[in-house]
All heavy atoms as an XYZ file, in Angstrom:
854
protein
N       0.790     -1.169      0.000
C       0.000      0.000      0.000
C       0.847      1.254      0.000
O       0.461      2.235     -0.594
C      -0.879     -0.068      1.230
C      -1.777      1.047      1.257
S      -3.249      0.538      1.686
C      -4.469      0.798      1.925
N       1.946      1.182      0.634
C       2.834      2.330      0.647
C       3.378      2.585     -0.742
O       3.580      3.727     -1.132
C       3.978      2.105      1.620
N       3.622      1.498     -1.435
C       4.127      1.699     -2.788
C       3.056      2.309     -3.677
O       3.341      3.172     -4.491
C       4.584      0.368     -3.378
C       5.835     -0.151     -2.774
C       6.202     -1.497     -3.377
O       5.387     -2.165     -4.015
N       7.430     -1.913     -3.160
N       1.827      1.898     -3.561
C       0.736      2.441     -4.358
C       0.511      3.921     -4.044
O       0.250      4.720     -4.910
N       0.636      4.287     -2.799
C       0.432      5.666     -2.378
C       1.532      6.566     -2.896
O       1.291      7.659     -3.373
C       0.370      5.703     -0.864
C      -0.066      6.984     -0.328
C      -0.229      6.815      1.157
N      -0.793      8.001      1.722
C      -0.813      8.282      2.971
N      -0.313      7.421      3.830
N      -1.343      9.374      3.399
N       2.763      6.107     -2.805
C       3.863      6.923     -3.298
C       3.816      7.018     -4.819
O       4.188      8.029     -5.383
C       5.207      6.370     -2.831
O       5.481      5.163     -3.495
N       3.338      5.991     -5.459
C       3.206      6.034     -6.909
C       2.144      7.041     -7.301
O       2.292      7.776     -8.264
C       2.874      4.659     -7.462
N       1.063      7.130     -6.542
C       0.004      8.088     -6.831
C       0.512      9.499     -6.550
O       0.300     10.413     -7.335
C      -1.265      7.774     -5.987
C      -2.271      8.909     -6.083
C      -1.862      6.475     -6.413
N       1.181      9.691     -5.433
C       1.691     11.014     -5.086
C       2.724     11.461     -6.100
O       2.698     12.601     -6.555
C       2.329     10.990     -3.679
O       1.372     10.512     -2.760
C       2.788     12.358     -3.285
N       3.617     10.565     -6.426
C       4.643     10.956     -7.364
C       4.089     11.151     -8.759
O       4.527     11.999     -9.497
C       5.787      9.942     -7.376
O       5.320      8.721     -7.882
N       3.088     10.348     -9.131
C       2.564     10.485    -10.473
C       1.595     11.658    -10.576
O       1.493     12.279    -11.621
C       1.913      9.191    -10.931
O       0.748      8.948    -10.168
N       0.882     11.996     -9.501
C      -0.066     13.111     -9.578
C       0.486     14.389     -8.949
O       0.171     15.478     -9.387
C      -1.387     12.729     -8.888
C      -2.181     11.745     -9.656
C      -2.380     10.459     -9.167
C      -2.733     12.077    -10.873
C      -3.117      9.536     -9.883
C      -3.467     11.162    -11.584
C      -3.656      9.895    -11.086
N       1.260     14.307     -7.904
C       1.731     15.492     -7.176
C       2.794     16.275     -7.946
O       2.675     17.475     -8.151
N       3.804     15.595     -8.378
C       4.927     16.295     -9.004
C       4.580     16.919    -10.362
O       4.855     18.089    -10.587
C       6.115     15.339     -9.123
C       7.318     16.007     -9.705
C       8.121     16.901     -9.102
C       7.822     15.847    -11.024
N       9.102     17.328     -9.926
C       8.954     16.689    -11.137
C       7.458     15.088    -12.124
C       9.704     16.783    -12.297
C       8.218     15.186    -13.253
C       9.318     16.030    -13.349
N       3.926     16.207    -11.250
C       3.586     16.854    -12.525
C       2.595     17.991    -12.340
O       2.643     18.983    -13.051
C       2.974     15.731    -13.357
C       3.405     14.470    -12.736
C       3.618     14.785    -11.287
N       1.677     17.865    -11.376
C       0.733     18.951    -11.148
C       1.457     20.184    -10.629
O       1.164     21.294    -11.018
C      -0.367     18.509    -10.167
C      -1.386     17.521    -10.736
C      -2.386     17.137     -9.647
C      -2.114     18.120    -11.914
N       2.376     19.987     -9.722
C       3.133     21.125     -9.192
C       3.968     21.766    -10.293
O       4.068     22.966    -10.374
C       4.035     20.669     -8.049
C       3.283     20.544     -6.769
C       4.222     20.317     -5.634
N       3.787     19.073     -5.003
C       4.556     18.182     -4.464
N       5.844     18.353     -4.454
N       4.065     17.112     -3.930
N       4.550     20.975    -11.137
C       5.343     21.514    -12.243
C       4.451     22.253    -13.222
O       4.757     23.364    -13.644
C       6.100     20.377    -12.962
C       6.968     20.806    -14.133
C       8.070     21.732    -13.641
C       7.553     19.610    -14.836
N       3.309     21.699    -13.559
C       2.367     22.363    -14.453
C       1.812     23.627    -13.811
O       1.609     24.633    -14.472
N       1.542     23.561    -12.518
C       1.018     24.731    -11.801
C       2.070     25.826    -11.757
O       1.757     27.003    -11.919
C       0.580     24.335    -10.401
N       3.316     25.467    -11.548
C       4.364     26.494    -11.489
C       4.591     27.110    -12.870
O       4.836     28.312    -12.983
C       5.665     25.925    -10.935
O       6.193     24.957    -11.815
N       4.461     26.312    -13.918
C       4.575     26.863    -15.271
C       3.398     27.798    -15.572
O       3.564     28.866    -16.145
C       4.622     25.749    -16.311
C       5.932     25.053    -16.374
C       5.939     24.036    -17.478
N       7.205     23.339    -17.528
C       7.440     22.266    -18.230
N       6.476     21.749    -18.977
N       8.617     21.690    -18.221
N       2.202     27.374    -15.173
C       1.020     28.217    -15.384
C       1.139     29.501    -14.564
O       0.810     30.594    -15.043
C      -0.243     27.454    -15.005
N       1.594     29.374    -13.318
C       1.787     30.550    -12.472
C       2.845     31.479    -13.075
O       2.669     32.707    -13.093
C       2.182     30.129    -11.060
C       2.379     31.255    -10.048
C       1.063     31.993     -9.853
C       2.894     30.703     -8.736
N       3.901     30.906    -13.595
C       4.943     31.707    -14.232
C       4.392     32.426    -15.466
O       4.655     33.621    -15.682
C       6.122     30.814    -14.628
C       7.306     31.505    -15.306
C       7.942     32.500    -14.350
C       8.307     30.488    -15.771
N       3.576     31.735    -16.228
C       2.972     32.339    -17.406
C       2.018     33.473    -17.013
O       2.027     34.548    -17.613
C       2.227     31.275    -18.227
C       1.534     31.777    -19.487
C       2.557     32.345    -20.468
C       0.715     30.673    -20.126
N       1.215     33.242    -15.969
C       0.296     34.276    -15.497
C       1.082     35.484    -14.987
O       0.727     36.642    -15.271
C      -0.646     33.718    -14.399
C      -1.399     34.831    -13.691
C      -1.615     32.722    -15.005
N       2.125     35.250    -14.251
C       2.954     36.352    -13.740
C       3.622     37.127    -14.882
O       3.693     38.357    -14.851
C       4.022     35.818    -12.768
C       3.439     35.210    -11.512
S       2.450     36.379    -10.587
C       3.716     37.207     -9.701
N       4.081     36.381    -15.884
C       4.689     37.018    -17.043
C       3.669     37.870    -17.796
O       3.944     39.016    -18.180
C       5.295     35.966    -17.967
C       5.995     36.482    -19.225
C       7.203     37.312    -18.845
C       6.386     35.332    -20.117
N       2.455     37.350    -17.984
C       1.400     38.115    -18.643
C       0.986     39.323    -17.816
O       0.733     40.403    -18.358
C       0.192     37.220    -18.931
C       0.387     36.164    -20.018
C      -0.825     35.245    -20.083
C       0.651     36.817    -21.354
N       0.925     39.173    -16.516
C       0.593     40.292    -15.640
C       1.658     41.390    -15.723
O       1.336     42.576    -15.833
C       0.431     39.798    -14.193
C       0.084     40.867    -13.160
C      -1.287     41.445    -13.463
C       0.137     40.290    -11.757
N       2.916     40.986    -15.699
C       4.006     41.964    -15.812
C       3.959     42.667    -17.173
O       4.179     43.884    -17.259
C       5.353     41.267    -15.614
N       3.650     41.921    -18.220
C       3.547     42.518    -19.553
C       2.395     43.514    -19.617
O       2.530     44.602    -20.178
C       3.346     41.416    -20.611
O       4.404     40.465    -20.504
C       3.337     42.000    -22.002
N       1.254     43.161    -19.010
C       0.109     44.084    -18.984
C       0.448     45.346    -18.199
O       0.084     46.457    -18.609
C      -1.108     43.393    -18.374
S      -1.885     42.203    -19.475
N       1.109     45.193    -17.070
C       1.503     46.352    -16.269
C       2.481     47.253    -17.034
O       2.359     48.483    -17.017
C       2.103     45.916    -14.937
C       1.119     45.358    -13.909
C       1.851     44.862    -12.682
C       0.103     46.419    -13.535
N       3.432     46.639    -17.704
C       4.394     47.419    -18.492
C       3.685     48.147    -19.625
O       3.968     49.325    -19.900
C       5.491     46.512    -19.040
N       2.742     47.465    -20.257
C       1.980     48.097    -21.329
C       1.143     49.255    -20.787
O       1.073     50.326    -21.402
C       1.079     47.058    -21.995
O       0.255     47.660    -22.954
N       0.506     49.079    -19.648
C      -0.298     50.144    -19.043
C       0.578     51.340    -18.677
O       0.199     52.496    -18.913
C      -1.017     49.615    -17.812
N       1.731     51.082    -18.116
C       2.655     52.179    -17.783
C       3.125     52.900    -19.046
O       3.273     54.121    -19.053
C       3.851     51.655    -16.990
C       3.556     51.275    -15.541
C       4.790     50.670    -14.896
C       3.071     52.469    -14.744
N       3.337     52.158    -20.112
C       3.722     52.779    -21.381
C       2.627     53.680    -21.926
O       2.891     54.784    -22.403
N       1.383     53.236    -21.832
C       0.253     54.046    -22.300
C       0.122     55.303    -21.455
O      -0.089     56.408    -21.973
C      -1.055     53.213    -22.275
C      -2.273     54.102    -22.469
C      -1.011     52.139    -23.333
N       0.247     55.162    -20.152
C       0.156     56.321    -19.251
C       1.265     57.318    -19.550
O       1.024     58.527    -19.653
C       0.206     55.855    -17.784
C      -1.075     55.097    -17.438
C       0.404     57.036    -16.841
C      -1.027     54.378    -16.113
N       2.477     56.831    -19.705
C       3.612     57.717    -19.987
C       3.429     58.414    -21.323
O       3.644     59.625    -21.440
C       4.927     56.903    -19.998
O       5.070     56.249    -18.740
C       6.114     57.795    -20.253
N       2.998     57.680    -22.335
C       2.787     58.274    -23.650
C       1.688     59.323    -23.619
O       1.820     60.401    -24.205
C       2.448     57.179    -24.674
O       3.492     56.223    -24.691
C       2.283     57.756    -26.057
N       0.600     59.037    -22.904
C      -0.489     60.014    -22.784
C      -0.007     61.277    -22.089
O      -0.335     62.395    -22.508
C      -1.651     59.415    -22.000
O      -2.184     58.320    -22.670
N       0.762     61.116    -21.039
C       1.282     62.278    -20.310
C       2.208     63.115    -21.192
O       2.097     64.346    -21.231
C       2.016     61.814    -19.061
C       2.632     62.916    -18.277
N       1.887     63.853    -17.591
C       3.927     63.263    -18.085
C       2.696     64.719    -17.013
N       3.938     64.376    -17.301
N       3.106     62.458    -21.896
C       4.026     63.180    -22.779
C       3.274     63.877    -23.907
O       3.616     64.997    -24.295
C       5.071     62.218    -23.356
C       6.099     61.689    -22.353
C       7.009     60.656    -23.026
C       6.924     62.813    -21.768
N       2.228     63.230    -24.427
C       1.427     63.841    -25.478
C       0.747     65.105    -24.981
O       0.740     66.134    -25.657
C       0.382     62.836    -26.004
O       1.058     61.695    -26.496
C      -0.463     63.446    -27.103
N       0.185     65.048    -23.783
C      -0.463     66.236    -23.213
C       0.539     67.354    -22.977
O       0.246     68.522    -23.229
C      -1.171     65.859    -21.915
C      -2.412     65.046    -22.154
C      -3.172     64.802    -20.869
N      -4.321     63.958    -21.143
C      -4.597     62.837    -20.497
N      -3.807     62.437    -19.531
N      -5.653     62.129    -20.814
N       1.716     67.005    -22.475
C       2.760     68.020    -22.270
C       3.167     68.670    -23.586
O       3.291     69.896    -23.672
C       4.001     67.395    -21.613
C       3.843     67.248    -20.113
O       2.888     67.833    -19.551
O       4.679     66.543    -19.503
N       3.363     67.853    -24.605
C       3.780     68.390    -25.892
C       2.684     69.231    -26.537
O       2.958     70.238    -27.185
C       4.188     67.249    -26.843
C       5.459     66.539    -26.424
C       6.657     67.461    -26.425
O       6.826     68.285    -27.306
N       7.489     67.341    -25.402
N       1.424     68.853    -26.344
C       0.319     69.628    -26.898
C       0.217     70.984    -26.194
O      -0.016     72.008    -26.849
C      -0.996     68.858    -26.765
C      -2.143     69.547    -27.442
C      -2.219     69.607    -28.827
C      -3.153     70.145    -26.702
C      -3.265     70.253    -29.462
C      -4.209     70.793    -27.325
C      -4.260     70.838    -28.704
O      -5.295     71.482    -29.326
N       0.414     70.994    -24.878
C       0.410     72.263    -24.143
C       1.550     73.150    -24.623
O       1.388     74.370    -24.805
C       0.522     72.004    -22.642
N       2.708     72.571    -24.846
C       3.866     73.328    -25.352
C       3.576     73.868    -26.760
O       3.929     75.001    -27.084
C       5.103     72.437    -25.366
C       6.343     73.070    -25.911
C       6.927     74.072    -24.961
N       8.182     74.572    -25.516
C       8.547     75.817    -25.477
N       7.806     76.710    -24.871
N       9.672     76.196    -26.021
N       2.918     73.059    -27.594
C       2.558     73.493    -28.943
C       1.618     74.694    -28.894
O       1.810     75.669    -29.631
C       1.894     72.347    -29.713
C       1.327     72.689    -31.087
C       2.440     73.051    -32.047
C       0.499     71.540    -31.616
N       0.623     74.641    -28.021
C      -0.301     75.766    -27.898
C       0.424     77.019    -27.421
O       0.162     78.122    -27.910
C      -1.437     75.416    -26.938
C      -2.424     74.438    -27.514
C      -3.539     74.130    -26.536
O      -3.357     74.178    -25.328
N      -4.706     73.816    -27.076
N       1.340     76.861    -26.505
C       2.122     77.997    -26.002
C       2.962     78.607    -27.128
O       3.015     79.840    -27.291
C       3.028     77.523    -24.868
C       3.903     78.583    -24.264
C       4.815     78.009    -23.186
O       4.398     77.105    -22.455
O       5.960     78.489    -23.094
N       3.586     77.768    -27.927
C       4.407     78.262    -29.032
C       3.557     78.923    -30.112
O       3.988     79.905    -30.730
C       5.231     77.120    -29.628
C       6.374     76.610    -28.753
C       7.014     75.385    -29.377
C       7.419     77.694    -28.510
N       2.360     78.399    -30.352
C       1.473     79.029    -31.339
C       1.016     80.404    -30.865
O       0.927     81.347    -31.658
C       0.267     78.130    -31.619
C       0.611     76.944    -32.499
C      -0.556     75.995    -32.712
O      -1.562     76.103    -31.967
O      -0.455     75.158    -33.618
N       0.727     80.543    -29.552
C       0.372     81.862    -29.005
C       1.538     82.833    -29.163
O       1.362     83.980    -29.556
C       0.009     81.742    -27.525
C      -1.432     81.470    -27.259
C      -1.782     81.702    -25.794
N      -0.959     80.948    -24.868
C      -1.204     79.710    -24.476
N      -2.258     79.068    -24.922
N      -0.405     79.103    -23.626
N       2.745     82.351    -28.870
C       3.931     83.190    -29.011
C       4.153     83.584    -30.472
O       4.520     84.723    -30.775
C       5.162     82.457    -28.472
C       6.416     83.293    -28.482
C       7.619     82.555    -27.920
O       7.441     81.456    -27.340
O       8.734     83.072    -28.062
N       3.909     82.652    -31.395
C       4.059     82.950    -32.817
C       3.084     84.047    -33.240
O       3.452     84.971    -33.967
C       3.834     81.702    -33.661
C       3.932     81.965    -35.151
C       3.411     80.820    -35.985
O       2.708     79.938    -35.489
N       3.742     80.820    -37.263
N       1.842     83.948    -32.784
C       0.858     84.969    -33.145
C       1.226     86.327    -32.556
O       1.075     87.361    -33.214
C      -0.542     84.550    -32.686
C      -1.112     83.430    -33.520
C      -2.530     83.073    -33.107
O      -3.071     83.603    -32.156
N      -3.128     82.154    -33.847
N       1.741     86.320    -31.330
C       2.168     87.574    -30.708
C       3.332     88.181    -31.488
O       3.355     89.390    -31.760
C       2.578     87.325    -29.258
C       3.074     88.562    -28.540
C       3.606     88.227    -27.146
O       3.618     87.074    -26.739
N       4.043     89.238    -26.441
N       4.296     87.367    -31.858
C       5.440     87.867    -32.624
C       5.020     88.325    -34.019
O       5.562     89.303    -34.545
C       6.519     86.784    -32.720
C       7.249     86.475    -31.412
C       8.160     85.268    -31.598
C       8.033     87.672    -30.920
N       4.054     87.636    -34.616
C       3.553     88.041    -35.934
C       2.896     89.417    -35.848
O       3.094     90.261    -36.722
C       2.559     86.991    -36.445
C       2.247     87.086    -37.900
C       3.395     86.595    -38.766
O       4.325     85.939    -38.306
N       3.365     86.927    -40.025
N       2.121     89.638    -34.789
C       1.484     90.937    -34.580
C       2.534     92.024    -34.376
O       2.459     93.111    -34.969
C       0.545     90.879    -33.360
O      -0.417     89.860    -33.568
C      -0.155     92.208    -33.135
N       3.533     91.719    -33.563
C       4.605     92.685    -33.310
C       5.375     92.994    -34.604
O       5.738     94.142    -34.861
C       5.559     92.134    -32.249
C       6.638     93.105    -31.825
C       7.538     92.533    -30.748
O       7.194     91.496    -30.144
O       8.603     93.133    -30.517
N       5.605     91.974    -35.429
C       6.309     92.171    -36.701
C       5.512     93.097    -37.614
O       6.070     93.991    -38.253
C       6.535     90.817    -37.374
C       7.130     90.901    -38.741
C       6.515     90.618    -39.919
C       8.454     91.305    -39.088
N       7.378     90.818    -40.967
C       8.575     91.233    -40.492
C       9.554     91.710    -38.347
C       9.737     91.563    -41.154
C      10.728     92.032    -39.015
C      10.805     91.959    -40.400
N       4.202     92.894    -37.678
C       3.361     93.771    -38.488
C       3.410     95.215    -37.994
O       3.488     96.154    -38.798
N       3.394     95.396    -36.680
C       3.479     96.748    -36.126
C       4.833     97.392    -36.445
O       4.910     98.583    -36.757
C       3.260     96.713    -34.611
C       1.837     96.388    -34.227
C       1.679     96.169    -32.725
O       2.653     96.032    -31.996
N       0.430     96.118    -32.278
N       5.889     96.597    -36.375
C       7.223     97.127    -36.701
C       7.326     97.505    -38.177
O       7.971     98.505    -38.525
C       8.304     96.116    -36.326
C       8.550     95.941    -34.829
C       9.510     94.785    -34.581
C       9.080     97.218    -34.209
N       6.715     96.725    -39.056
C       6.725     97.071    -40.482
C       5.982     98.386    -40.733
O       6.443     99.227    -41.522
C       6.094     95.955    -41.312
C       6.944     94.698    -41.514
C       6.151     93.653    -42.285
C       8.239     95.028    -42.233
N       4.848     98.568    -40.057
C       4.121     99.830    -40.190
C       4.944    101.001    -39.664
O       4.993    102.073    -40.286
C       2.785     99.748    -39.441
C       1.706     98.906    -40.082
C       0.508     98.781    -39.146
C       1.277     99.519    -41.392
N       5.597    100.790    -38.542
C       6.421    101.851    -37.972
C       7.594    102.184    -38.894
O       7.927    103.356    -39.092
C       6.942    101.411    -36.598
C       7.687    102.485    -35.847
C       8.110    102.031    -34.466
O       7.565    101.052    -33.948
O       9.014    102.682    -33.905
N       8.199    101.158    -39.468
C       9.315    101.389    -40.391
C       8.857    102.183    -41.609
O       9.542    103.108    -42.057
C       9.916    100.061    -40.839
C      11.058    100.232    -41.820
C      11.476     98.921    -42.459
O      10.657     97.996    -42.535
O      12.636     98.852    -42.897
N       7.698    101.822    -42.137
C       7.215    102.546    -43.314
C       6.886    103.993    -42.969
O       7.071    104.895    -43.789
C       5.995    101.843    -43.912
O       4.900    101.914    -43.025
N       6.419    104.233    -41.751
C       6.129    105.619    -41.339
C       7.416    106.415    -41.169
O       7.502    107.581    -41.585
C       5.337    105.617    -40.036
N       8.437    105.821    -40.575
C       9.696    106.528    -40.328
C      10.489    106.750    -41.614
O      11.294    107.681    -41.701
C      10.557    105.754    -39.337
C      10.097    105.888    -37.917
C       9.341    105.000    -37.232
C      10.345    106.971    -37.031
N       9.099    105.454    -35.972
C       9.710    106.667    -35.814
C      11.043    108.171    -37.134
C       9.747    107.509    -34.714
C      11.077    109.008    -36.034
C      10.439    108.684    -34.841
N      10.305    105.890    -42.602
C      11.111    106.011    -43.817
C      10.343    106.589    -44.998
O      10.771    106.439    -46.136
C      11.673    104.642    -44.193
O      10.619    103.769    -44.526
N       9.252    107.259    -44.734
C       8.505    107.840    -45.843
C       9.310    108.992    -46.468
O       9.988    109.746    -45.765
C       7.137    108.351    -45.373
O       7.298    109.480    -44.554
N       9.275    109.125    -47.780
C      10.059    110.169    -48.449
C       9.698    111.583    -47.976
O      10.588    112.432    -47.853
C       9.718    109.979    -49.925
C       9.286    108.564    -50.043
C       8.640    108.230    -48.742
N       8.447    111.836    -47.692
C       8.054    113.173    -47.230
C       8.687    113.492    -45.887
O       9.173    114.619    -45.664
C       6.539    113.254    -47.134
N       8.737    112.522    -44.988
C       9.358    112.735    -43.674
C      10.856    112.962    -43.813
O      11.433    113.848    -43.179
C       9.085    111.534    -42.768
C       9.669    111.705    -41.382
C       9.383    110.490    -40.509
N       9.952    110.675    -39.207
C      11.222    110.435    -38.896
N      12.051    109.989    -39.810
N      11.671    110.648    -37.670
N      11.505    112.178    -44.660
C      12.949    112.323    -44.842
C      13.270    113.690    -45.442
O      14.219    114.368    -45.015
C      13.497    111.168    -45.713
C      13.372    109.858    -44.938
C      14.927    111.428    -46.133
C      13.722    108.637    -45.715
N      12.484    114.125    -46.415
C      12.713    115.443    -47.024
C      12.511    116.553    -45.991
O      13.310    117.495    -45.913
C      11.764    115.638    -48.203
C      12.021    116.926    -48.959
C      11.120    117.063    -50.172
O      10.443    116.093    -50.536
O      11.105    118.160    -50.746
N      11.484    116.426    -45.178
C      11.221    117.450    -44.151
C      12.356    117.503    -43.131
O      12.832    118.576    -42.760
C       9.898    117.129    -43.442
C       9.498    118.164    -42.396
C       8.126    117.871    -41.806
N       7.859    116.478    -41.494
C       8.230    115.850    -40.367
N       8.903    116.506    -39.446
N       7.946    114.586    -40.181
N      12.842    116.339    -42.685
C      13.955    116.313    -41.728
C      15.232    116.869    -42.354
O      16.020    117.549    -41.679
C      14.187    114.894    -41.213
C      13.124    114.344    -40.261
C      13.418    112.898    -39.931
C      13.055    115.173    -38.990
N      15.463    116.572    -43.617
C      16.655    117.097    -44.290
C      16.592    118.617    -44.364
O      17.610    119.298    -44.182
C      16.772    116.499    -45.688
N      15.431    119.179    -44.606
C      15.294    120.640    -44.664
C      15.433    121.265    -43.280
O      16.094    122.293    -43.119
C      13.945    121.030    -45.270
C      13.847    120.758    -46.747
C      12.438    120.994    -47.281
O      11.510    121.255    -46.529
N      12.298    120.878    -48.597
N      14.862    120.630    -42.258
C      14.877    121.231    -40.921
C      16.218    121.043    -40.230
O      16.816    122.007    -39.749
C      13.774    120.608    -40.059
C      12.383    121.000    -40.454
C      11.331    120.245    -39.638
O      11.655    119.354    -38.872
N      10.077    120.614    -39.845
N      16.705    119.861    -40.151
C      17.913    119.571    -39.361
C      19.207    119.864    -40.115
O      20.182    120.321    -39.520
C      17.911    118.110    -38.914
C      16.817    117.807    -37.911
C      16.943    116.392    -37.432
N      15.844    116.059    -36.519
C      15.616    114.850    -36.068
N      16.391    113.849    -36.444
N      14.619    114.624    -35.252
N      19.233    119.535    -41.387
C      20.480    119.671    -42.146
C      20.495    120.896    -43.058
O      21.480    121.133    -43.755
C      20.710    118.400    -42.982
C      20.769    117.084    -42.190
C      20.847    115.910    -43.140
C      21.932    117.092    -41.217
N      19.385    121.615    -43.065
C      19.241    122.805    -43.896
C      19.544    122.500    -45.362
O      20.211    123.274    -46.061
C      20.128    123.944    -43.381
C      19.757    124.383    -41.971
C      20.688    125.453    -41.433
O      21.604    125.895    -42.160
O      20.498    125.839    -40.276
N      19.054    121.376    -45.828
C      19.223    120.981    -47.227
C      18.032    121.500    -48.024
O      16.964    121.734    -47.495
C      19.313    119.456    -47.347
C      20.522    118.861    -46.667
S      20.528    117.068    -46.784
C      21.084    116.846    -48.432
N      18.243    121.699    -49.313
C      17.175    122.148    -50.190
C      17.435    121.616    -51.582
O      18.550    121.197    -51.903
C      17.075    123.672    -50.221
C      18.330    124.345    -50.755
C      18.182    125.849    -50.812
N      19.411    126.431    -51.288
C      19.803    126.495    -52.556
N      19.040    126.022    -53.508
N      20.944    127.051    -52.894
N      16.406    121.629    -52.399
C      16.572    121.211    -53.777
C      17.296    122.331    -54.529
O      16.965    123.509    -54.370
C      15.215    120.950    -54.422
C      14.513    119.666    -53.974
C      13.108    119.601    -54.574
C      15.309    118.460    -54.399
N      18.290    122.001    -55.334
C      19.005    123.052    -56.073
C      18.129    123.630    -57.183
O      17.256    122.964    -57.730
C      20.220    122.330    -56.651
C      19.833    120.897    -56.693
C      18.860    120.690    -55.591
N      18.369    124.903    -57.480
C      17.678    125.516    -58.620
C      18.219    124.903    -59.900
O      19.274    124.280    -59.934
C      17.906    127.034    -58.630
C      17.198    127.701    -57.461
O      16.183    127.131    -57.009
O      17.665    128.762    -56.993
N      17.501    125.117    -60.976
C      17.879    124.520    -62.263
C      19.219    125.070    -62.756
O      20.004    124.348    -63.357
C      16.764    124.720    -63.317
C      16.997    123.829    -64.545
C      16.694    126.152    -63.777
C      16.723    122.433    -64.321
N      19.516    126.338    -62.465
C      20.793    126.898    -62.925
C      21.948    126.496    -62.016
O      23.113    126.720    -62.341
C      20.695    128.426    -63.058
C      20.090    129.099    -61.844
O      19.345    128.403    -61.128
O      20.358    130.275    -61.626
N      21.686    125.885    -60.866
C      22.758    125.399    -59.978
C      23.147    123.942    -60.299
O      24.118    123.445    -59.757
C      22.297    125.466    -58.515
C      22.082    126.887    -58.018
C      21.552    126.913    -56.597
O      20.934    125.925    -56.144
O      21.774    127.926    -55.932
N      22.419    123.312    -61.172
C      22.679    121.924    -61.502
C      23.731    121.865    -62.604
O      23.643    122.572    -63.603
C      21.381    121.218    -61.979
C      21.672    119.796    -62.440
C      20.359    121.233    -60.883
N      24.737    121.045    -62.425
C      25.782    120.835    -63.428
C      25.758    119.379    -63.876
O      25.699    118.478    -63.059
C      27.164    121.172    -62.853
C      27.342    122.626    -62.560
C      28.747    122.928    -62.098
O      29.677    122.130    -62.412
O      28.924    123.921    -61.418
N      25.794    119.172    -65.139
C      25.800    117.824    -65.696
C      27.236    117.498    -66.036
O      27.918    118.228    -66.738
C      24.907    117.738    -66.949
C      24.961    116.338    -67.540
C      23.481    118.143    -66.604
N      27.700    116.360    -65.556
C      29.072    115.930    -65.803
C      29.024    114.778    -66.797
O      28.314    113.796    -66.583
C      29.749    115.487    -64.493
C      29.749    116.638    -63.504
C      31.134    114.971    -64.758
C      30.262    116.254    -62.142
N      29.795    114.933    -67.869
C      29.852    113.878    -68.890
C      30.878    112.840    -68.450
O      31.959    113.174    -68.005
C      30.252    114.492    -70.238
C      29.259    115.470    -70.792
C      27.921    114.820    -71.103
O      27.868    113.664    -71.496
N      26.856    115.574    -70.939
N      30.572    111.574    -68.631
C      31.531    110.532    -68.240
C      32.722    110.450    -69.190
O      32.791    110.845    -70.260
C      30.736    109.240    -68.287
C      29.482    109.527    -69.006
C      29.308    111.004    -69.055
């Protein structure tokens, strides 16, 4: 009877424990893979939100700089208008257009 009992234990106990440990190892491996995948999704979502916030910030800055550039172009055109330059030349430098008899043509 002892031999029959040990044969049953050895034939049913050991393979079941080995199969159970393999199944447990597989379940643990799948669980670890799921956790790693979940952490990857969370990290990717977080990075995406950060990058989208940064994109919106840069677009706001671009629009602000575009507005400032337009204002600077208008200011430049106002400061460099020919009428303003002629007026400043007459007032500050006492320049004037020469009369027709003061003009000399030089032949090359």
